[in-house]
N, C-alpha and C positions, 0 to 999 in steps of 0.2 A: 581131193581124194575124196572118194564117193563116201557118203554114212554108214554106219554098219549096220546088219539089219534092224538089230536090239534097239538101235535110235532111231530107226521108224517107227518103227514101236508104241515107243516112249513118246514121241513128239507125235502119233497119230493119238496118243490116249489124251495126251496132255489139252489137245489141241479141238479134243469133245467136250473134254469138261468146260473150257472156256466159250464153247459155240454154246453150251447146253445153258452157260451164266448167262448169257448176253440175247440170244435169241429163243431160248426153248428146244423141248425137243422135237416137234414137228420142223421146226426149219433147220436141223442140224443132219443134214444128208453126207455123206458120202463125199461123193461131190468138194461139201464146201468144206469138210477136214483133212482133200487132201488139199488144196487149194492155201488155207493158214498152217499146216499143219509142212509144205512141200516134199512131204513124204510117195514116192514114186507108187501108181495106180497096180502097178502086181503086187503092189506088197497086202493090199487092202485084204484078200483070202488069203494069203498068204502067213498072219500073224492070226487076224482072225475069220476066221470059216465058219463062225458062226454068223457072217457081217453086219450089220448096220449097230443091228439087236446084241452082241456081245461086245460092238464098241463101245456105247450108251452106256450099255453092263458096267464093265471094266471103268467106265471116266466116271460114274457115279461112285463106285468104293477107291476109288484114288481121290478124290473129291470128299468120302467119309471119313477118311484114313486122315486128310489133312487136318480139318476139323477138329475129328477126333484127337488128333496127334496137341493142337492149340487147349479143349478142354483134360487133359490128362499132366501137360505143363503149367496150369492154370489150380492142377489141385494140388499141389504143392505148397500153396502160396498158403498163407499164415492167417488171414483175413480171406473170407469165402466171399464178401460183401464185394472186395478188388477182383479179385480173381472174375463174380460174373460180368463187376464194371468195366473189365478188361476187354471181356466175351461181343459184347458191346462196339465199345470203341474202332473193337479189330472189324467189326462190322460198319461202319459208321463209316473209318478211312474207305473201305474199300471201296464204298456207292461214291464218295467226292474220287478216291480215282482215276476211277473209271467215269467217271460223270454221269454219273446214275445208272449206265446201264449194266454195270453187274451184279445179275443176281445171286442168288444161289443154285447151284446146277441139282439139286437134289429137288427141293420145288418143281421145277422146270419138271423134272420128269414124273415126280408126287400128282401135277395138278392135271394131267393130259392121259385124255383115255388111251388106256395100251391094249386093249380087248386082243389085240393079239400078239402082244409077250408082255404077258401077265407077269412076269417073272421081272421087269424093271420096276413096277408098282412096288414088287416083294422087295428087292434090290433097293430101292428109297423107304420104303417101313422099316428096311432093318439099320440103315443107316440112322434115323430116328431116331430106334429103340439103344443102341450105341451110347448115344449122345446123349442119350438121359441118362442114361444107365452109368455114365462116366461123372455127369451132375449129380444125380441120388450121389454116388457114392464119396462126395465130394463134402455133402451136407451131412452126409450120416460120419462121416472122420470130424466133424466140428458138432456134432452132438445132436442131434435132429434124429427122429423118428424113423425107422424107413418108408413109412404111409407118408409120410407127411415130405421126404424127399424127394420120394418117386412123385406126388404132385405139381414137388416145388420144380422140380427138374422139366418136367411135361408143361407146365406155366410160360417156365425160362424162354423154353426153344421155340413155340407156338409164340410166344413177341417177340420174336427174336426174328422170325423170320414172318411172319406178321408186318413188323412194322420194315422191315426190306422190302414188301412187295408194294407198301404205302408211297415209302421214299422214294421208288422207282415214278412211283405213277407222278409225284408232288412234284419230282425233281427238287426237293431237300429232307435238309437232315432231321427236320422235325419232329417227325413222326419215329425216327428211333430214339430221337434226344428225353421223347418224351418218356417212350417205354423205361429207356434205362432209370431215369428219375422216380419214376414209379418203382419199377425192383428193386431199384436200394434199396427205399423207404422200408418195402415191405419187407427185404430182408434186413437189413436191420432191425426192424422192429421184432422177424421171427430168430433172431439168434439171442437179440437180447430174456426174449422170454423163452426159449428154448429146455425142454426138460433139463433141471439139475441146476439149475440159474433162479436169481429175484426175480421175480417179475414187477416190469417198471410202476410208477404208482403214476396210479389214476390222477385225470387232471381235477 
């Protein structure tokens, strides 16, 4: 039985996200997406009249939603330090399971020049902003000021994404483990000294 049209569309978006994280935006062509997804060629412009740009844009949105859902789930944790630690573990495990081939599809779009499709860079920026807002809300809920929460969330996202890139280059989990350890210590100190708590004694 042939797959439903919606199946082809969904498979193409998922395949595009996978190809973005493993090969980058420039190497994610329509032909490559079709080969990876097994979708019929005629389905491309039926489901994506905007062509490759639309397909990549929807893959960016899908990947962004996936990570945002993980962050939203972490927001329910009693301990924000553990929640952020789990976020680093998730990325480390993805790297190891993929043999250090899988990076972040959002970064793949953001770092490449898109003069002919500036909407892709804007889409990537919107995803990063959403992640930061979710993390900031977690910290605010646990007593940090909004300003500090925004700074921390931006720093954590930058640390994760930079560490993922370094891990892929080095074929090692050392960079993300080092980043996770430093963020862990920073958050412990920050949460212990947040407004309304007794400051840590000086050594």
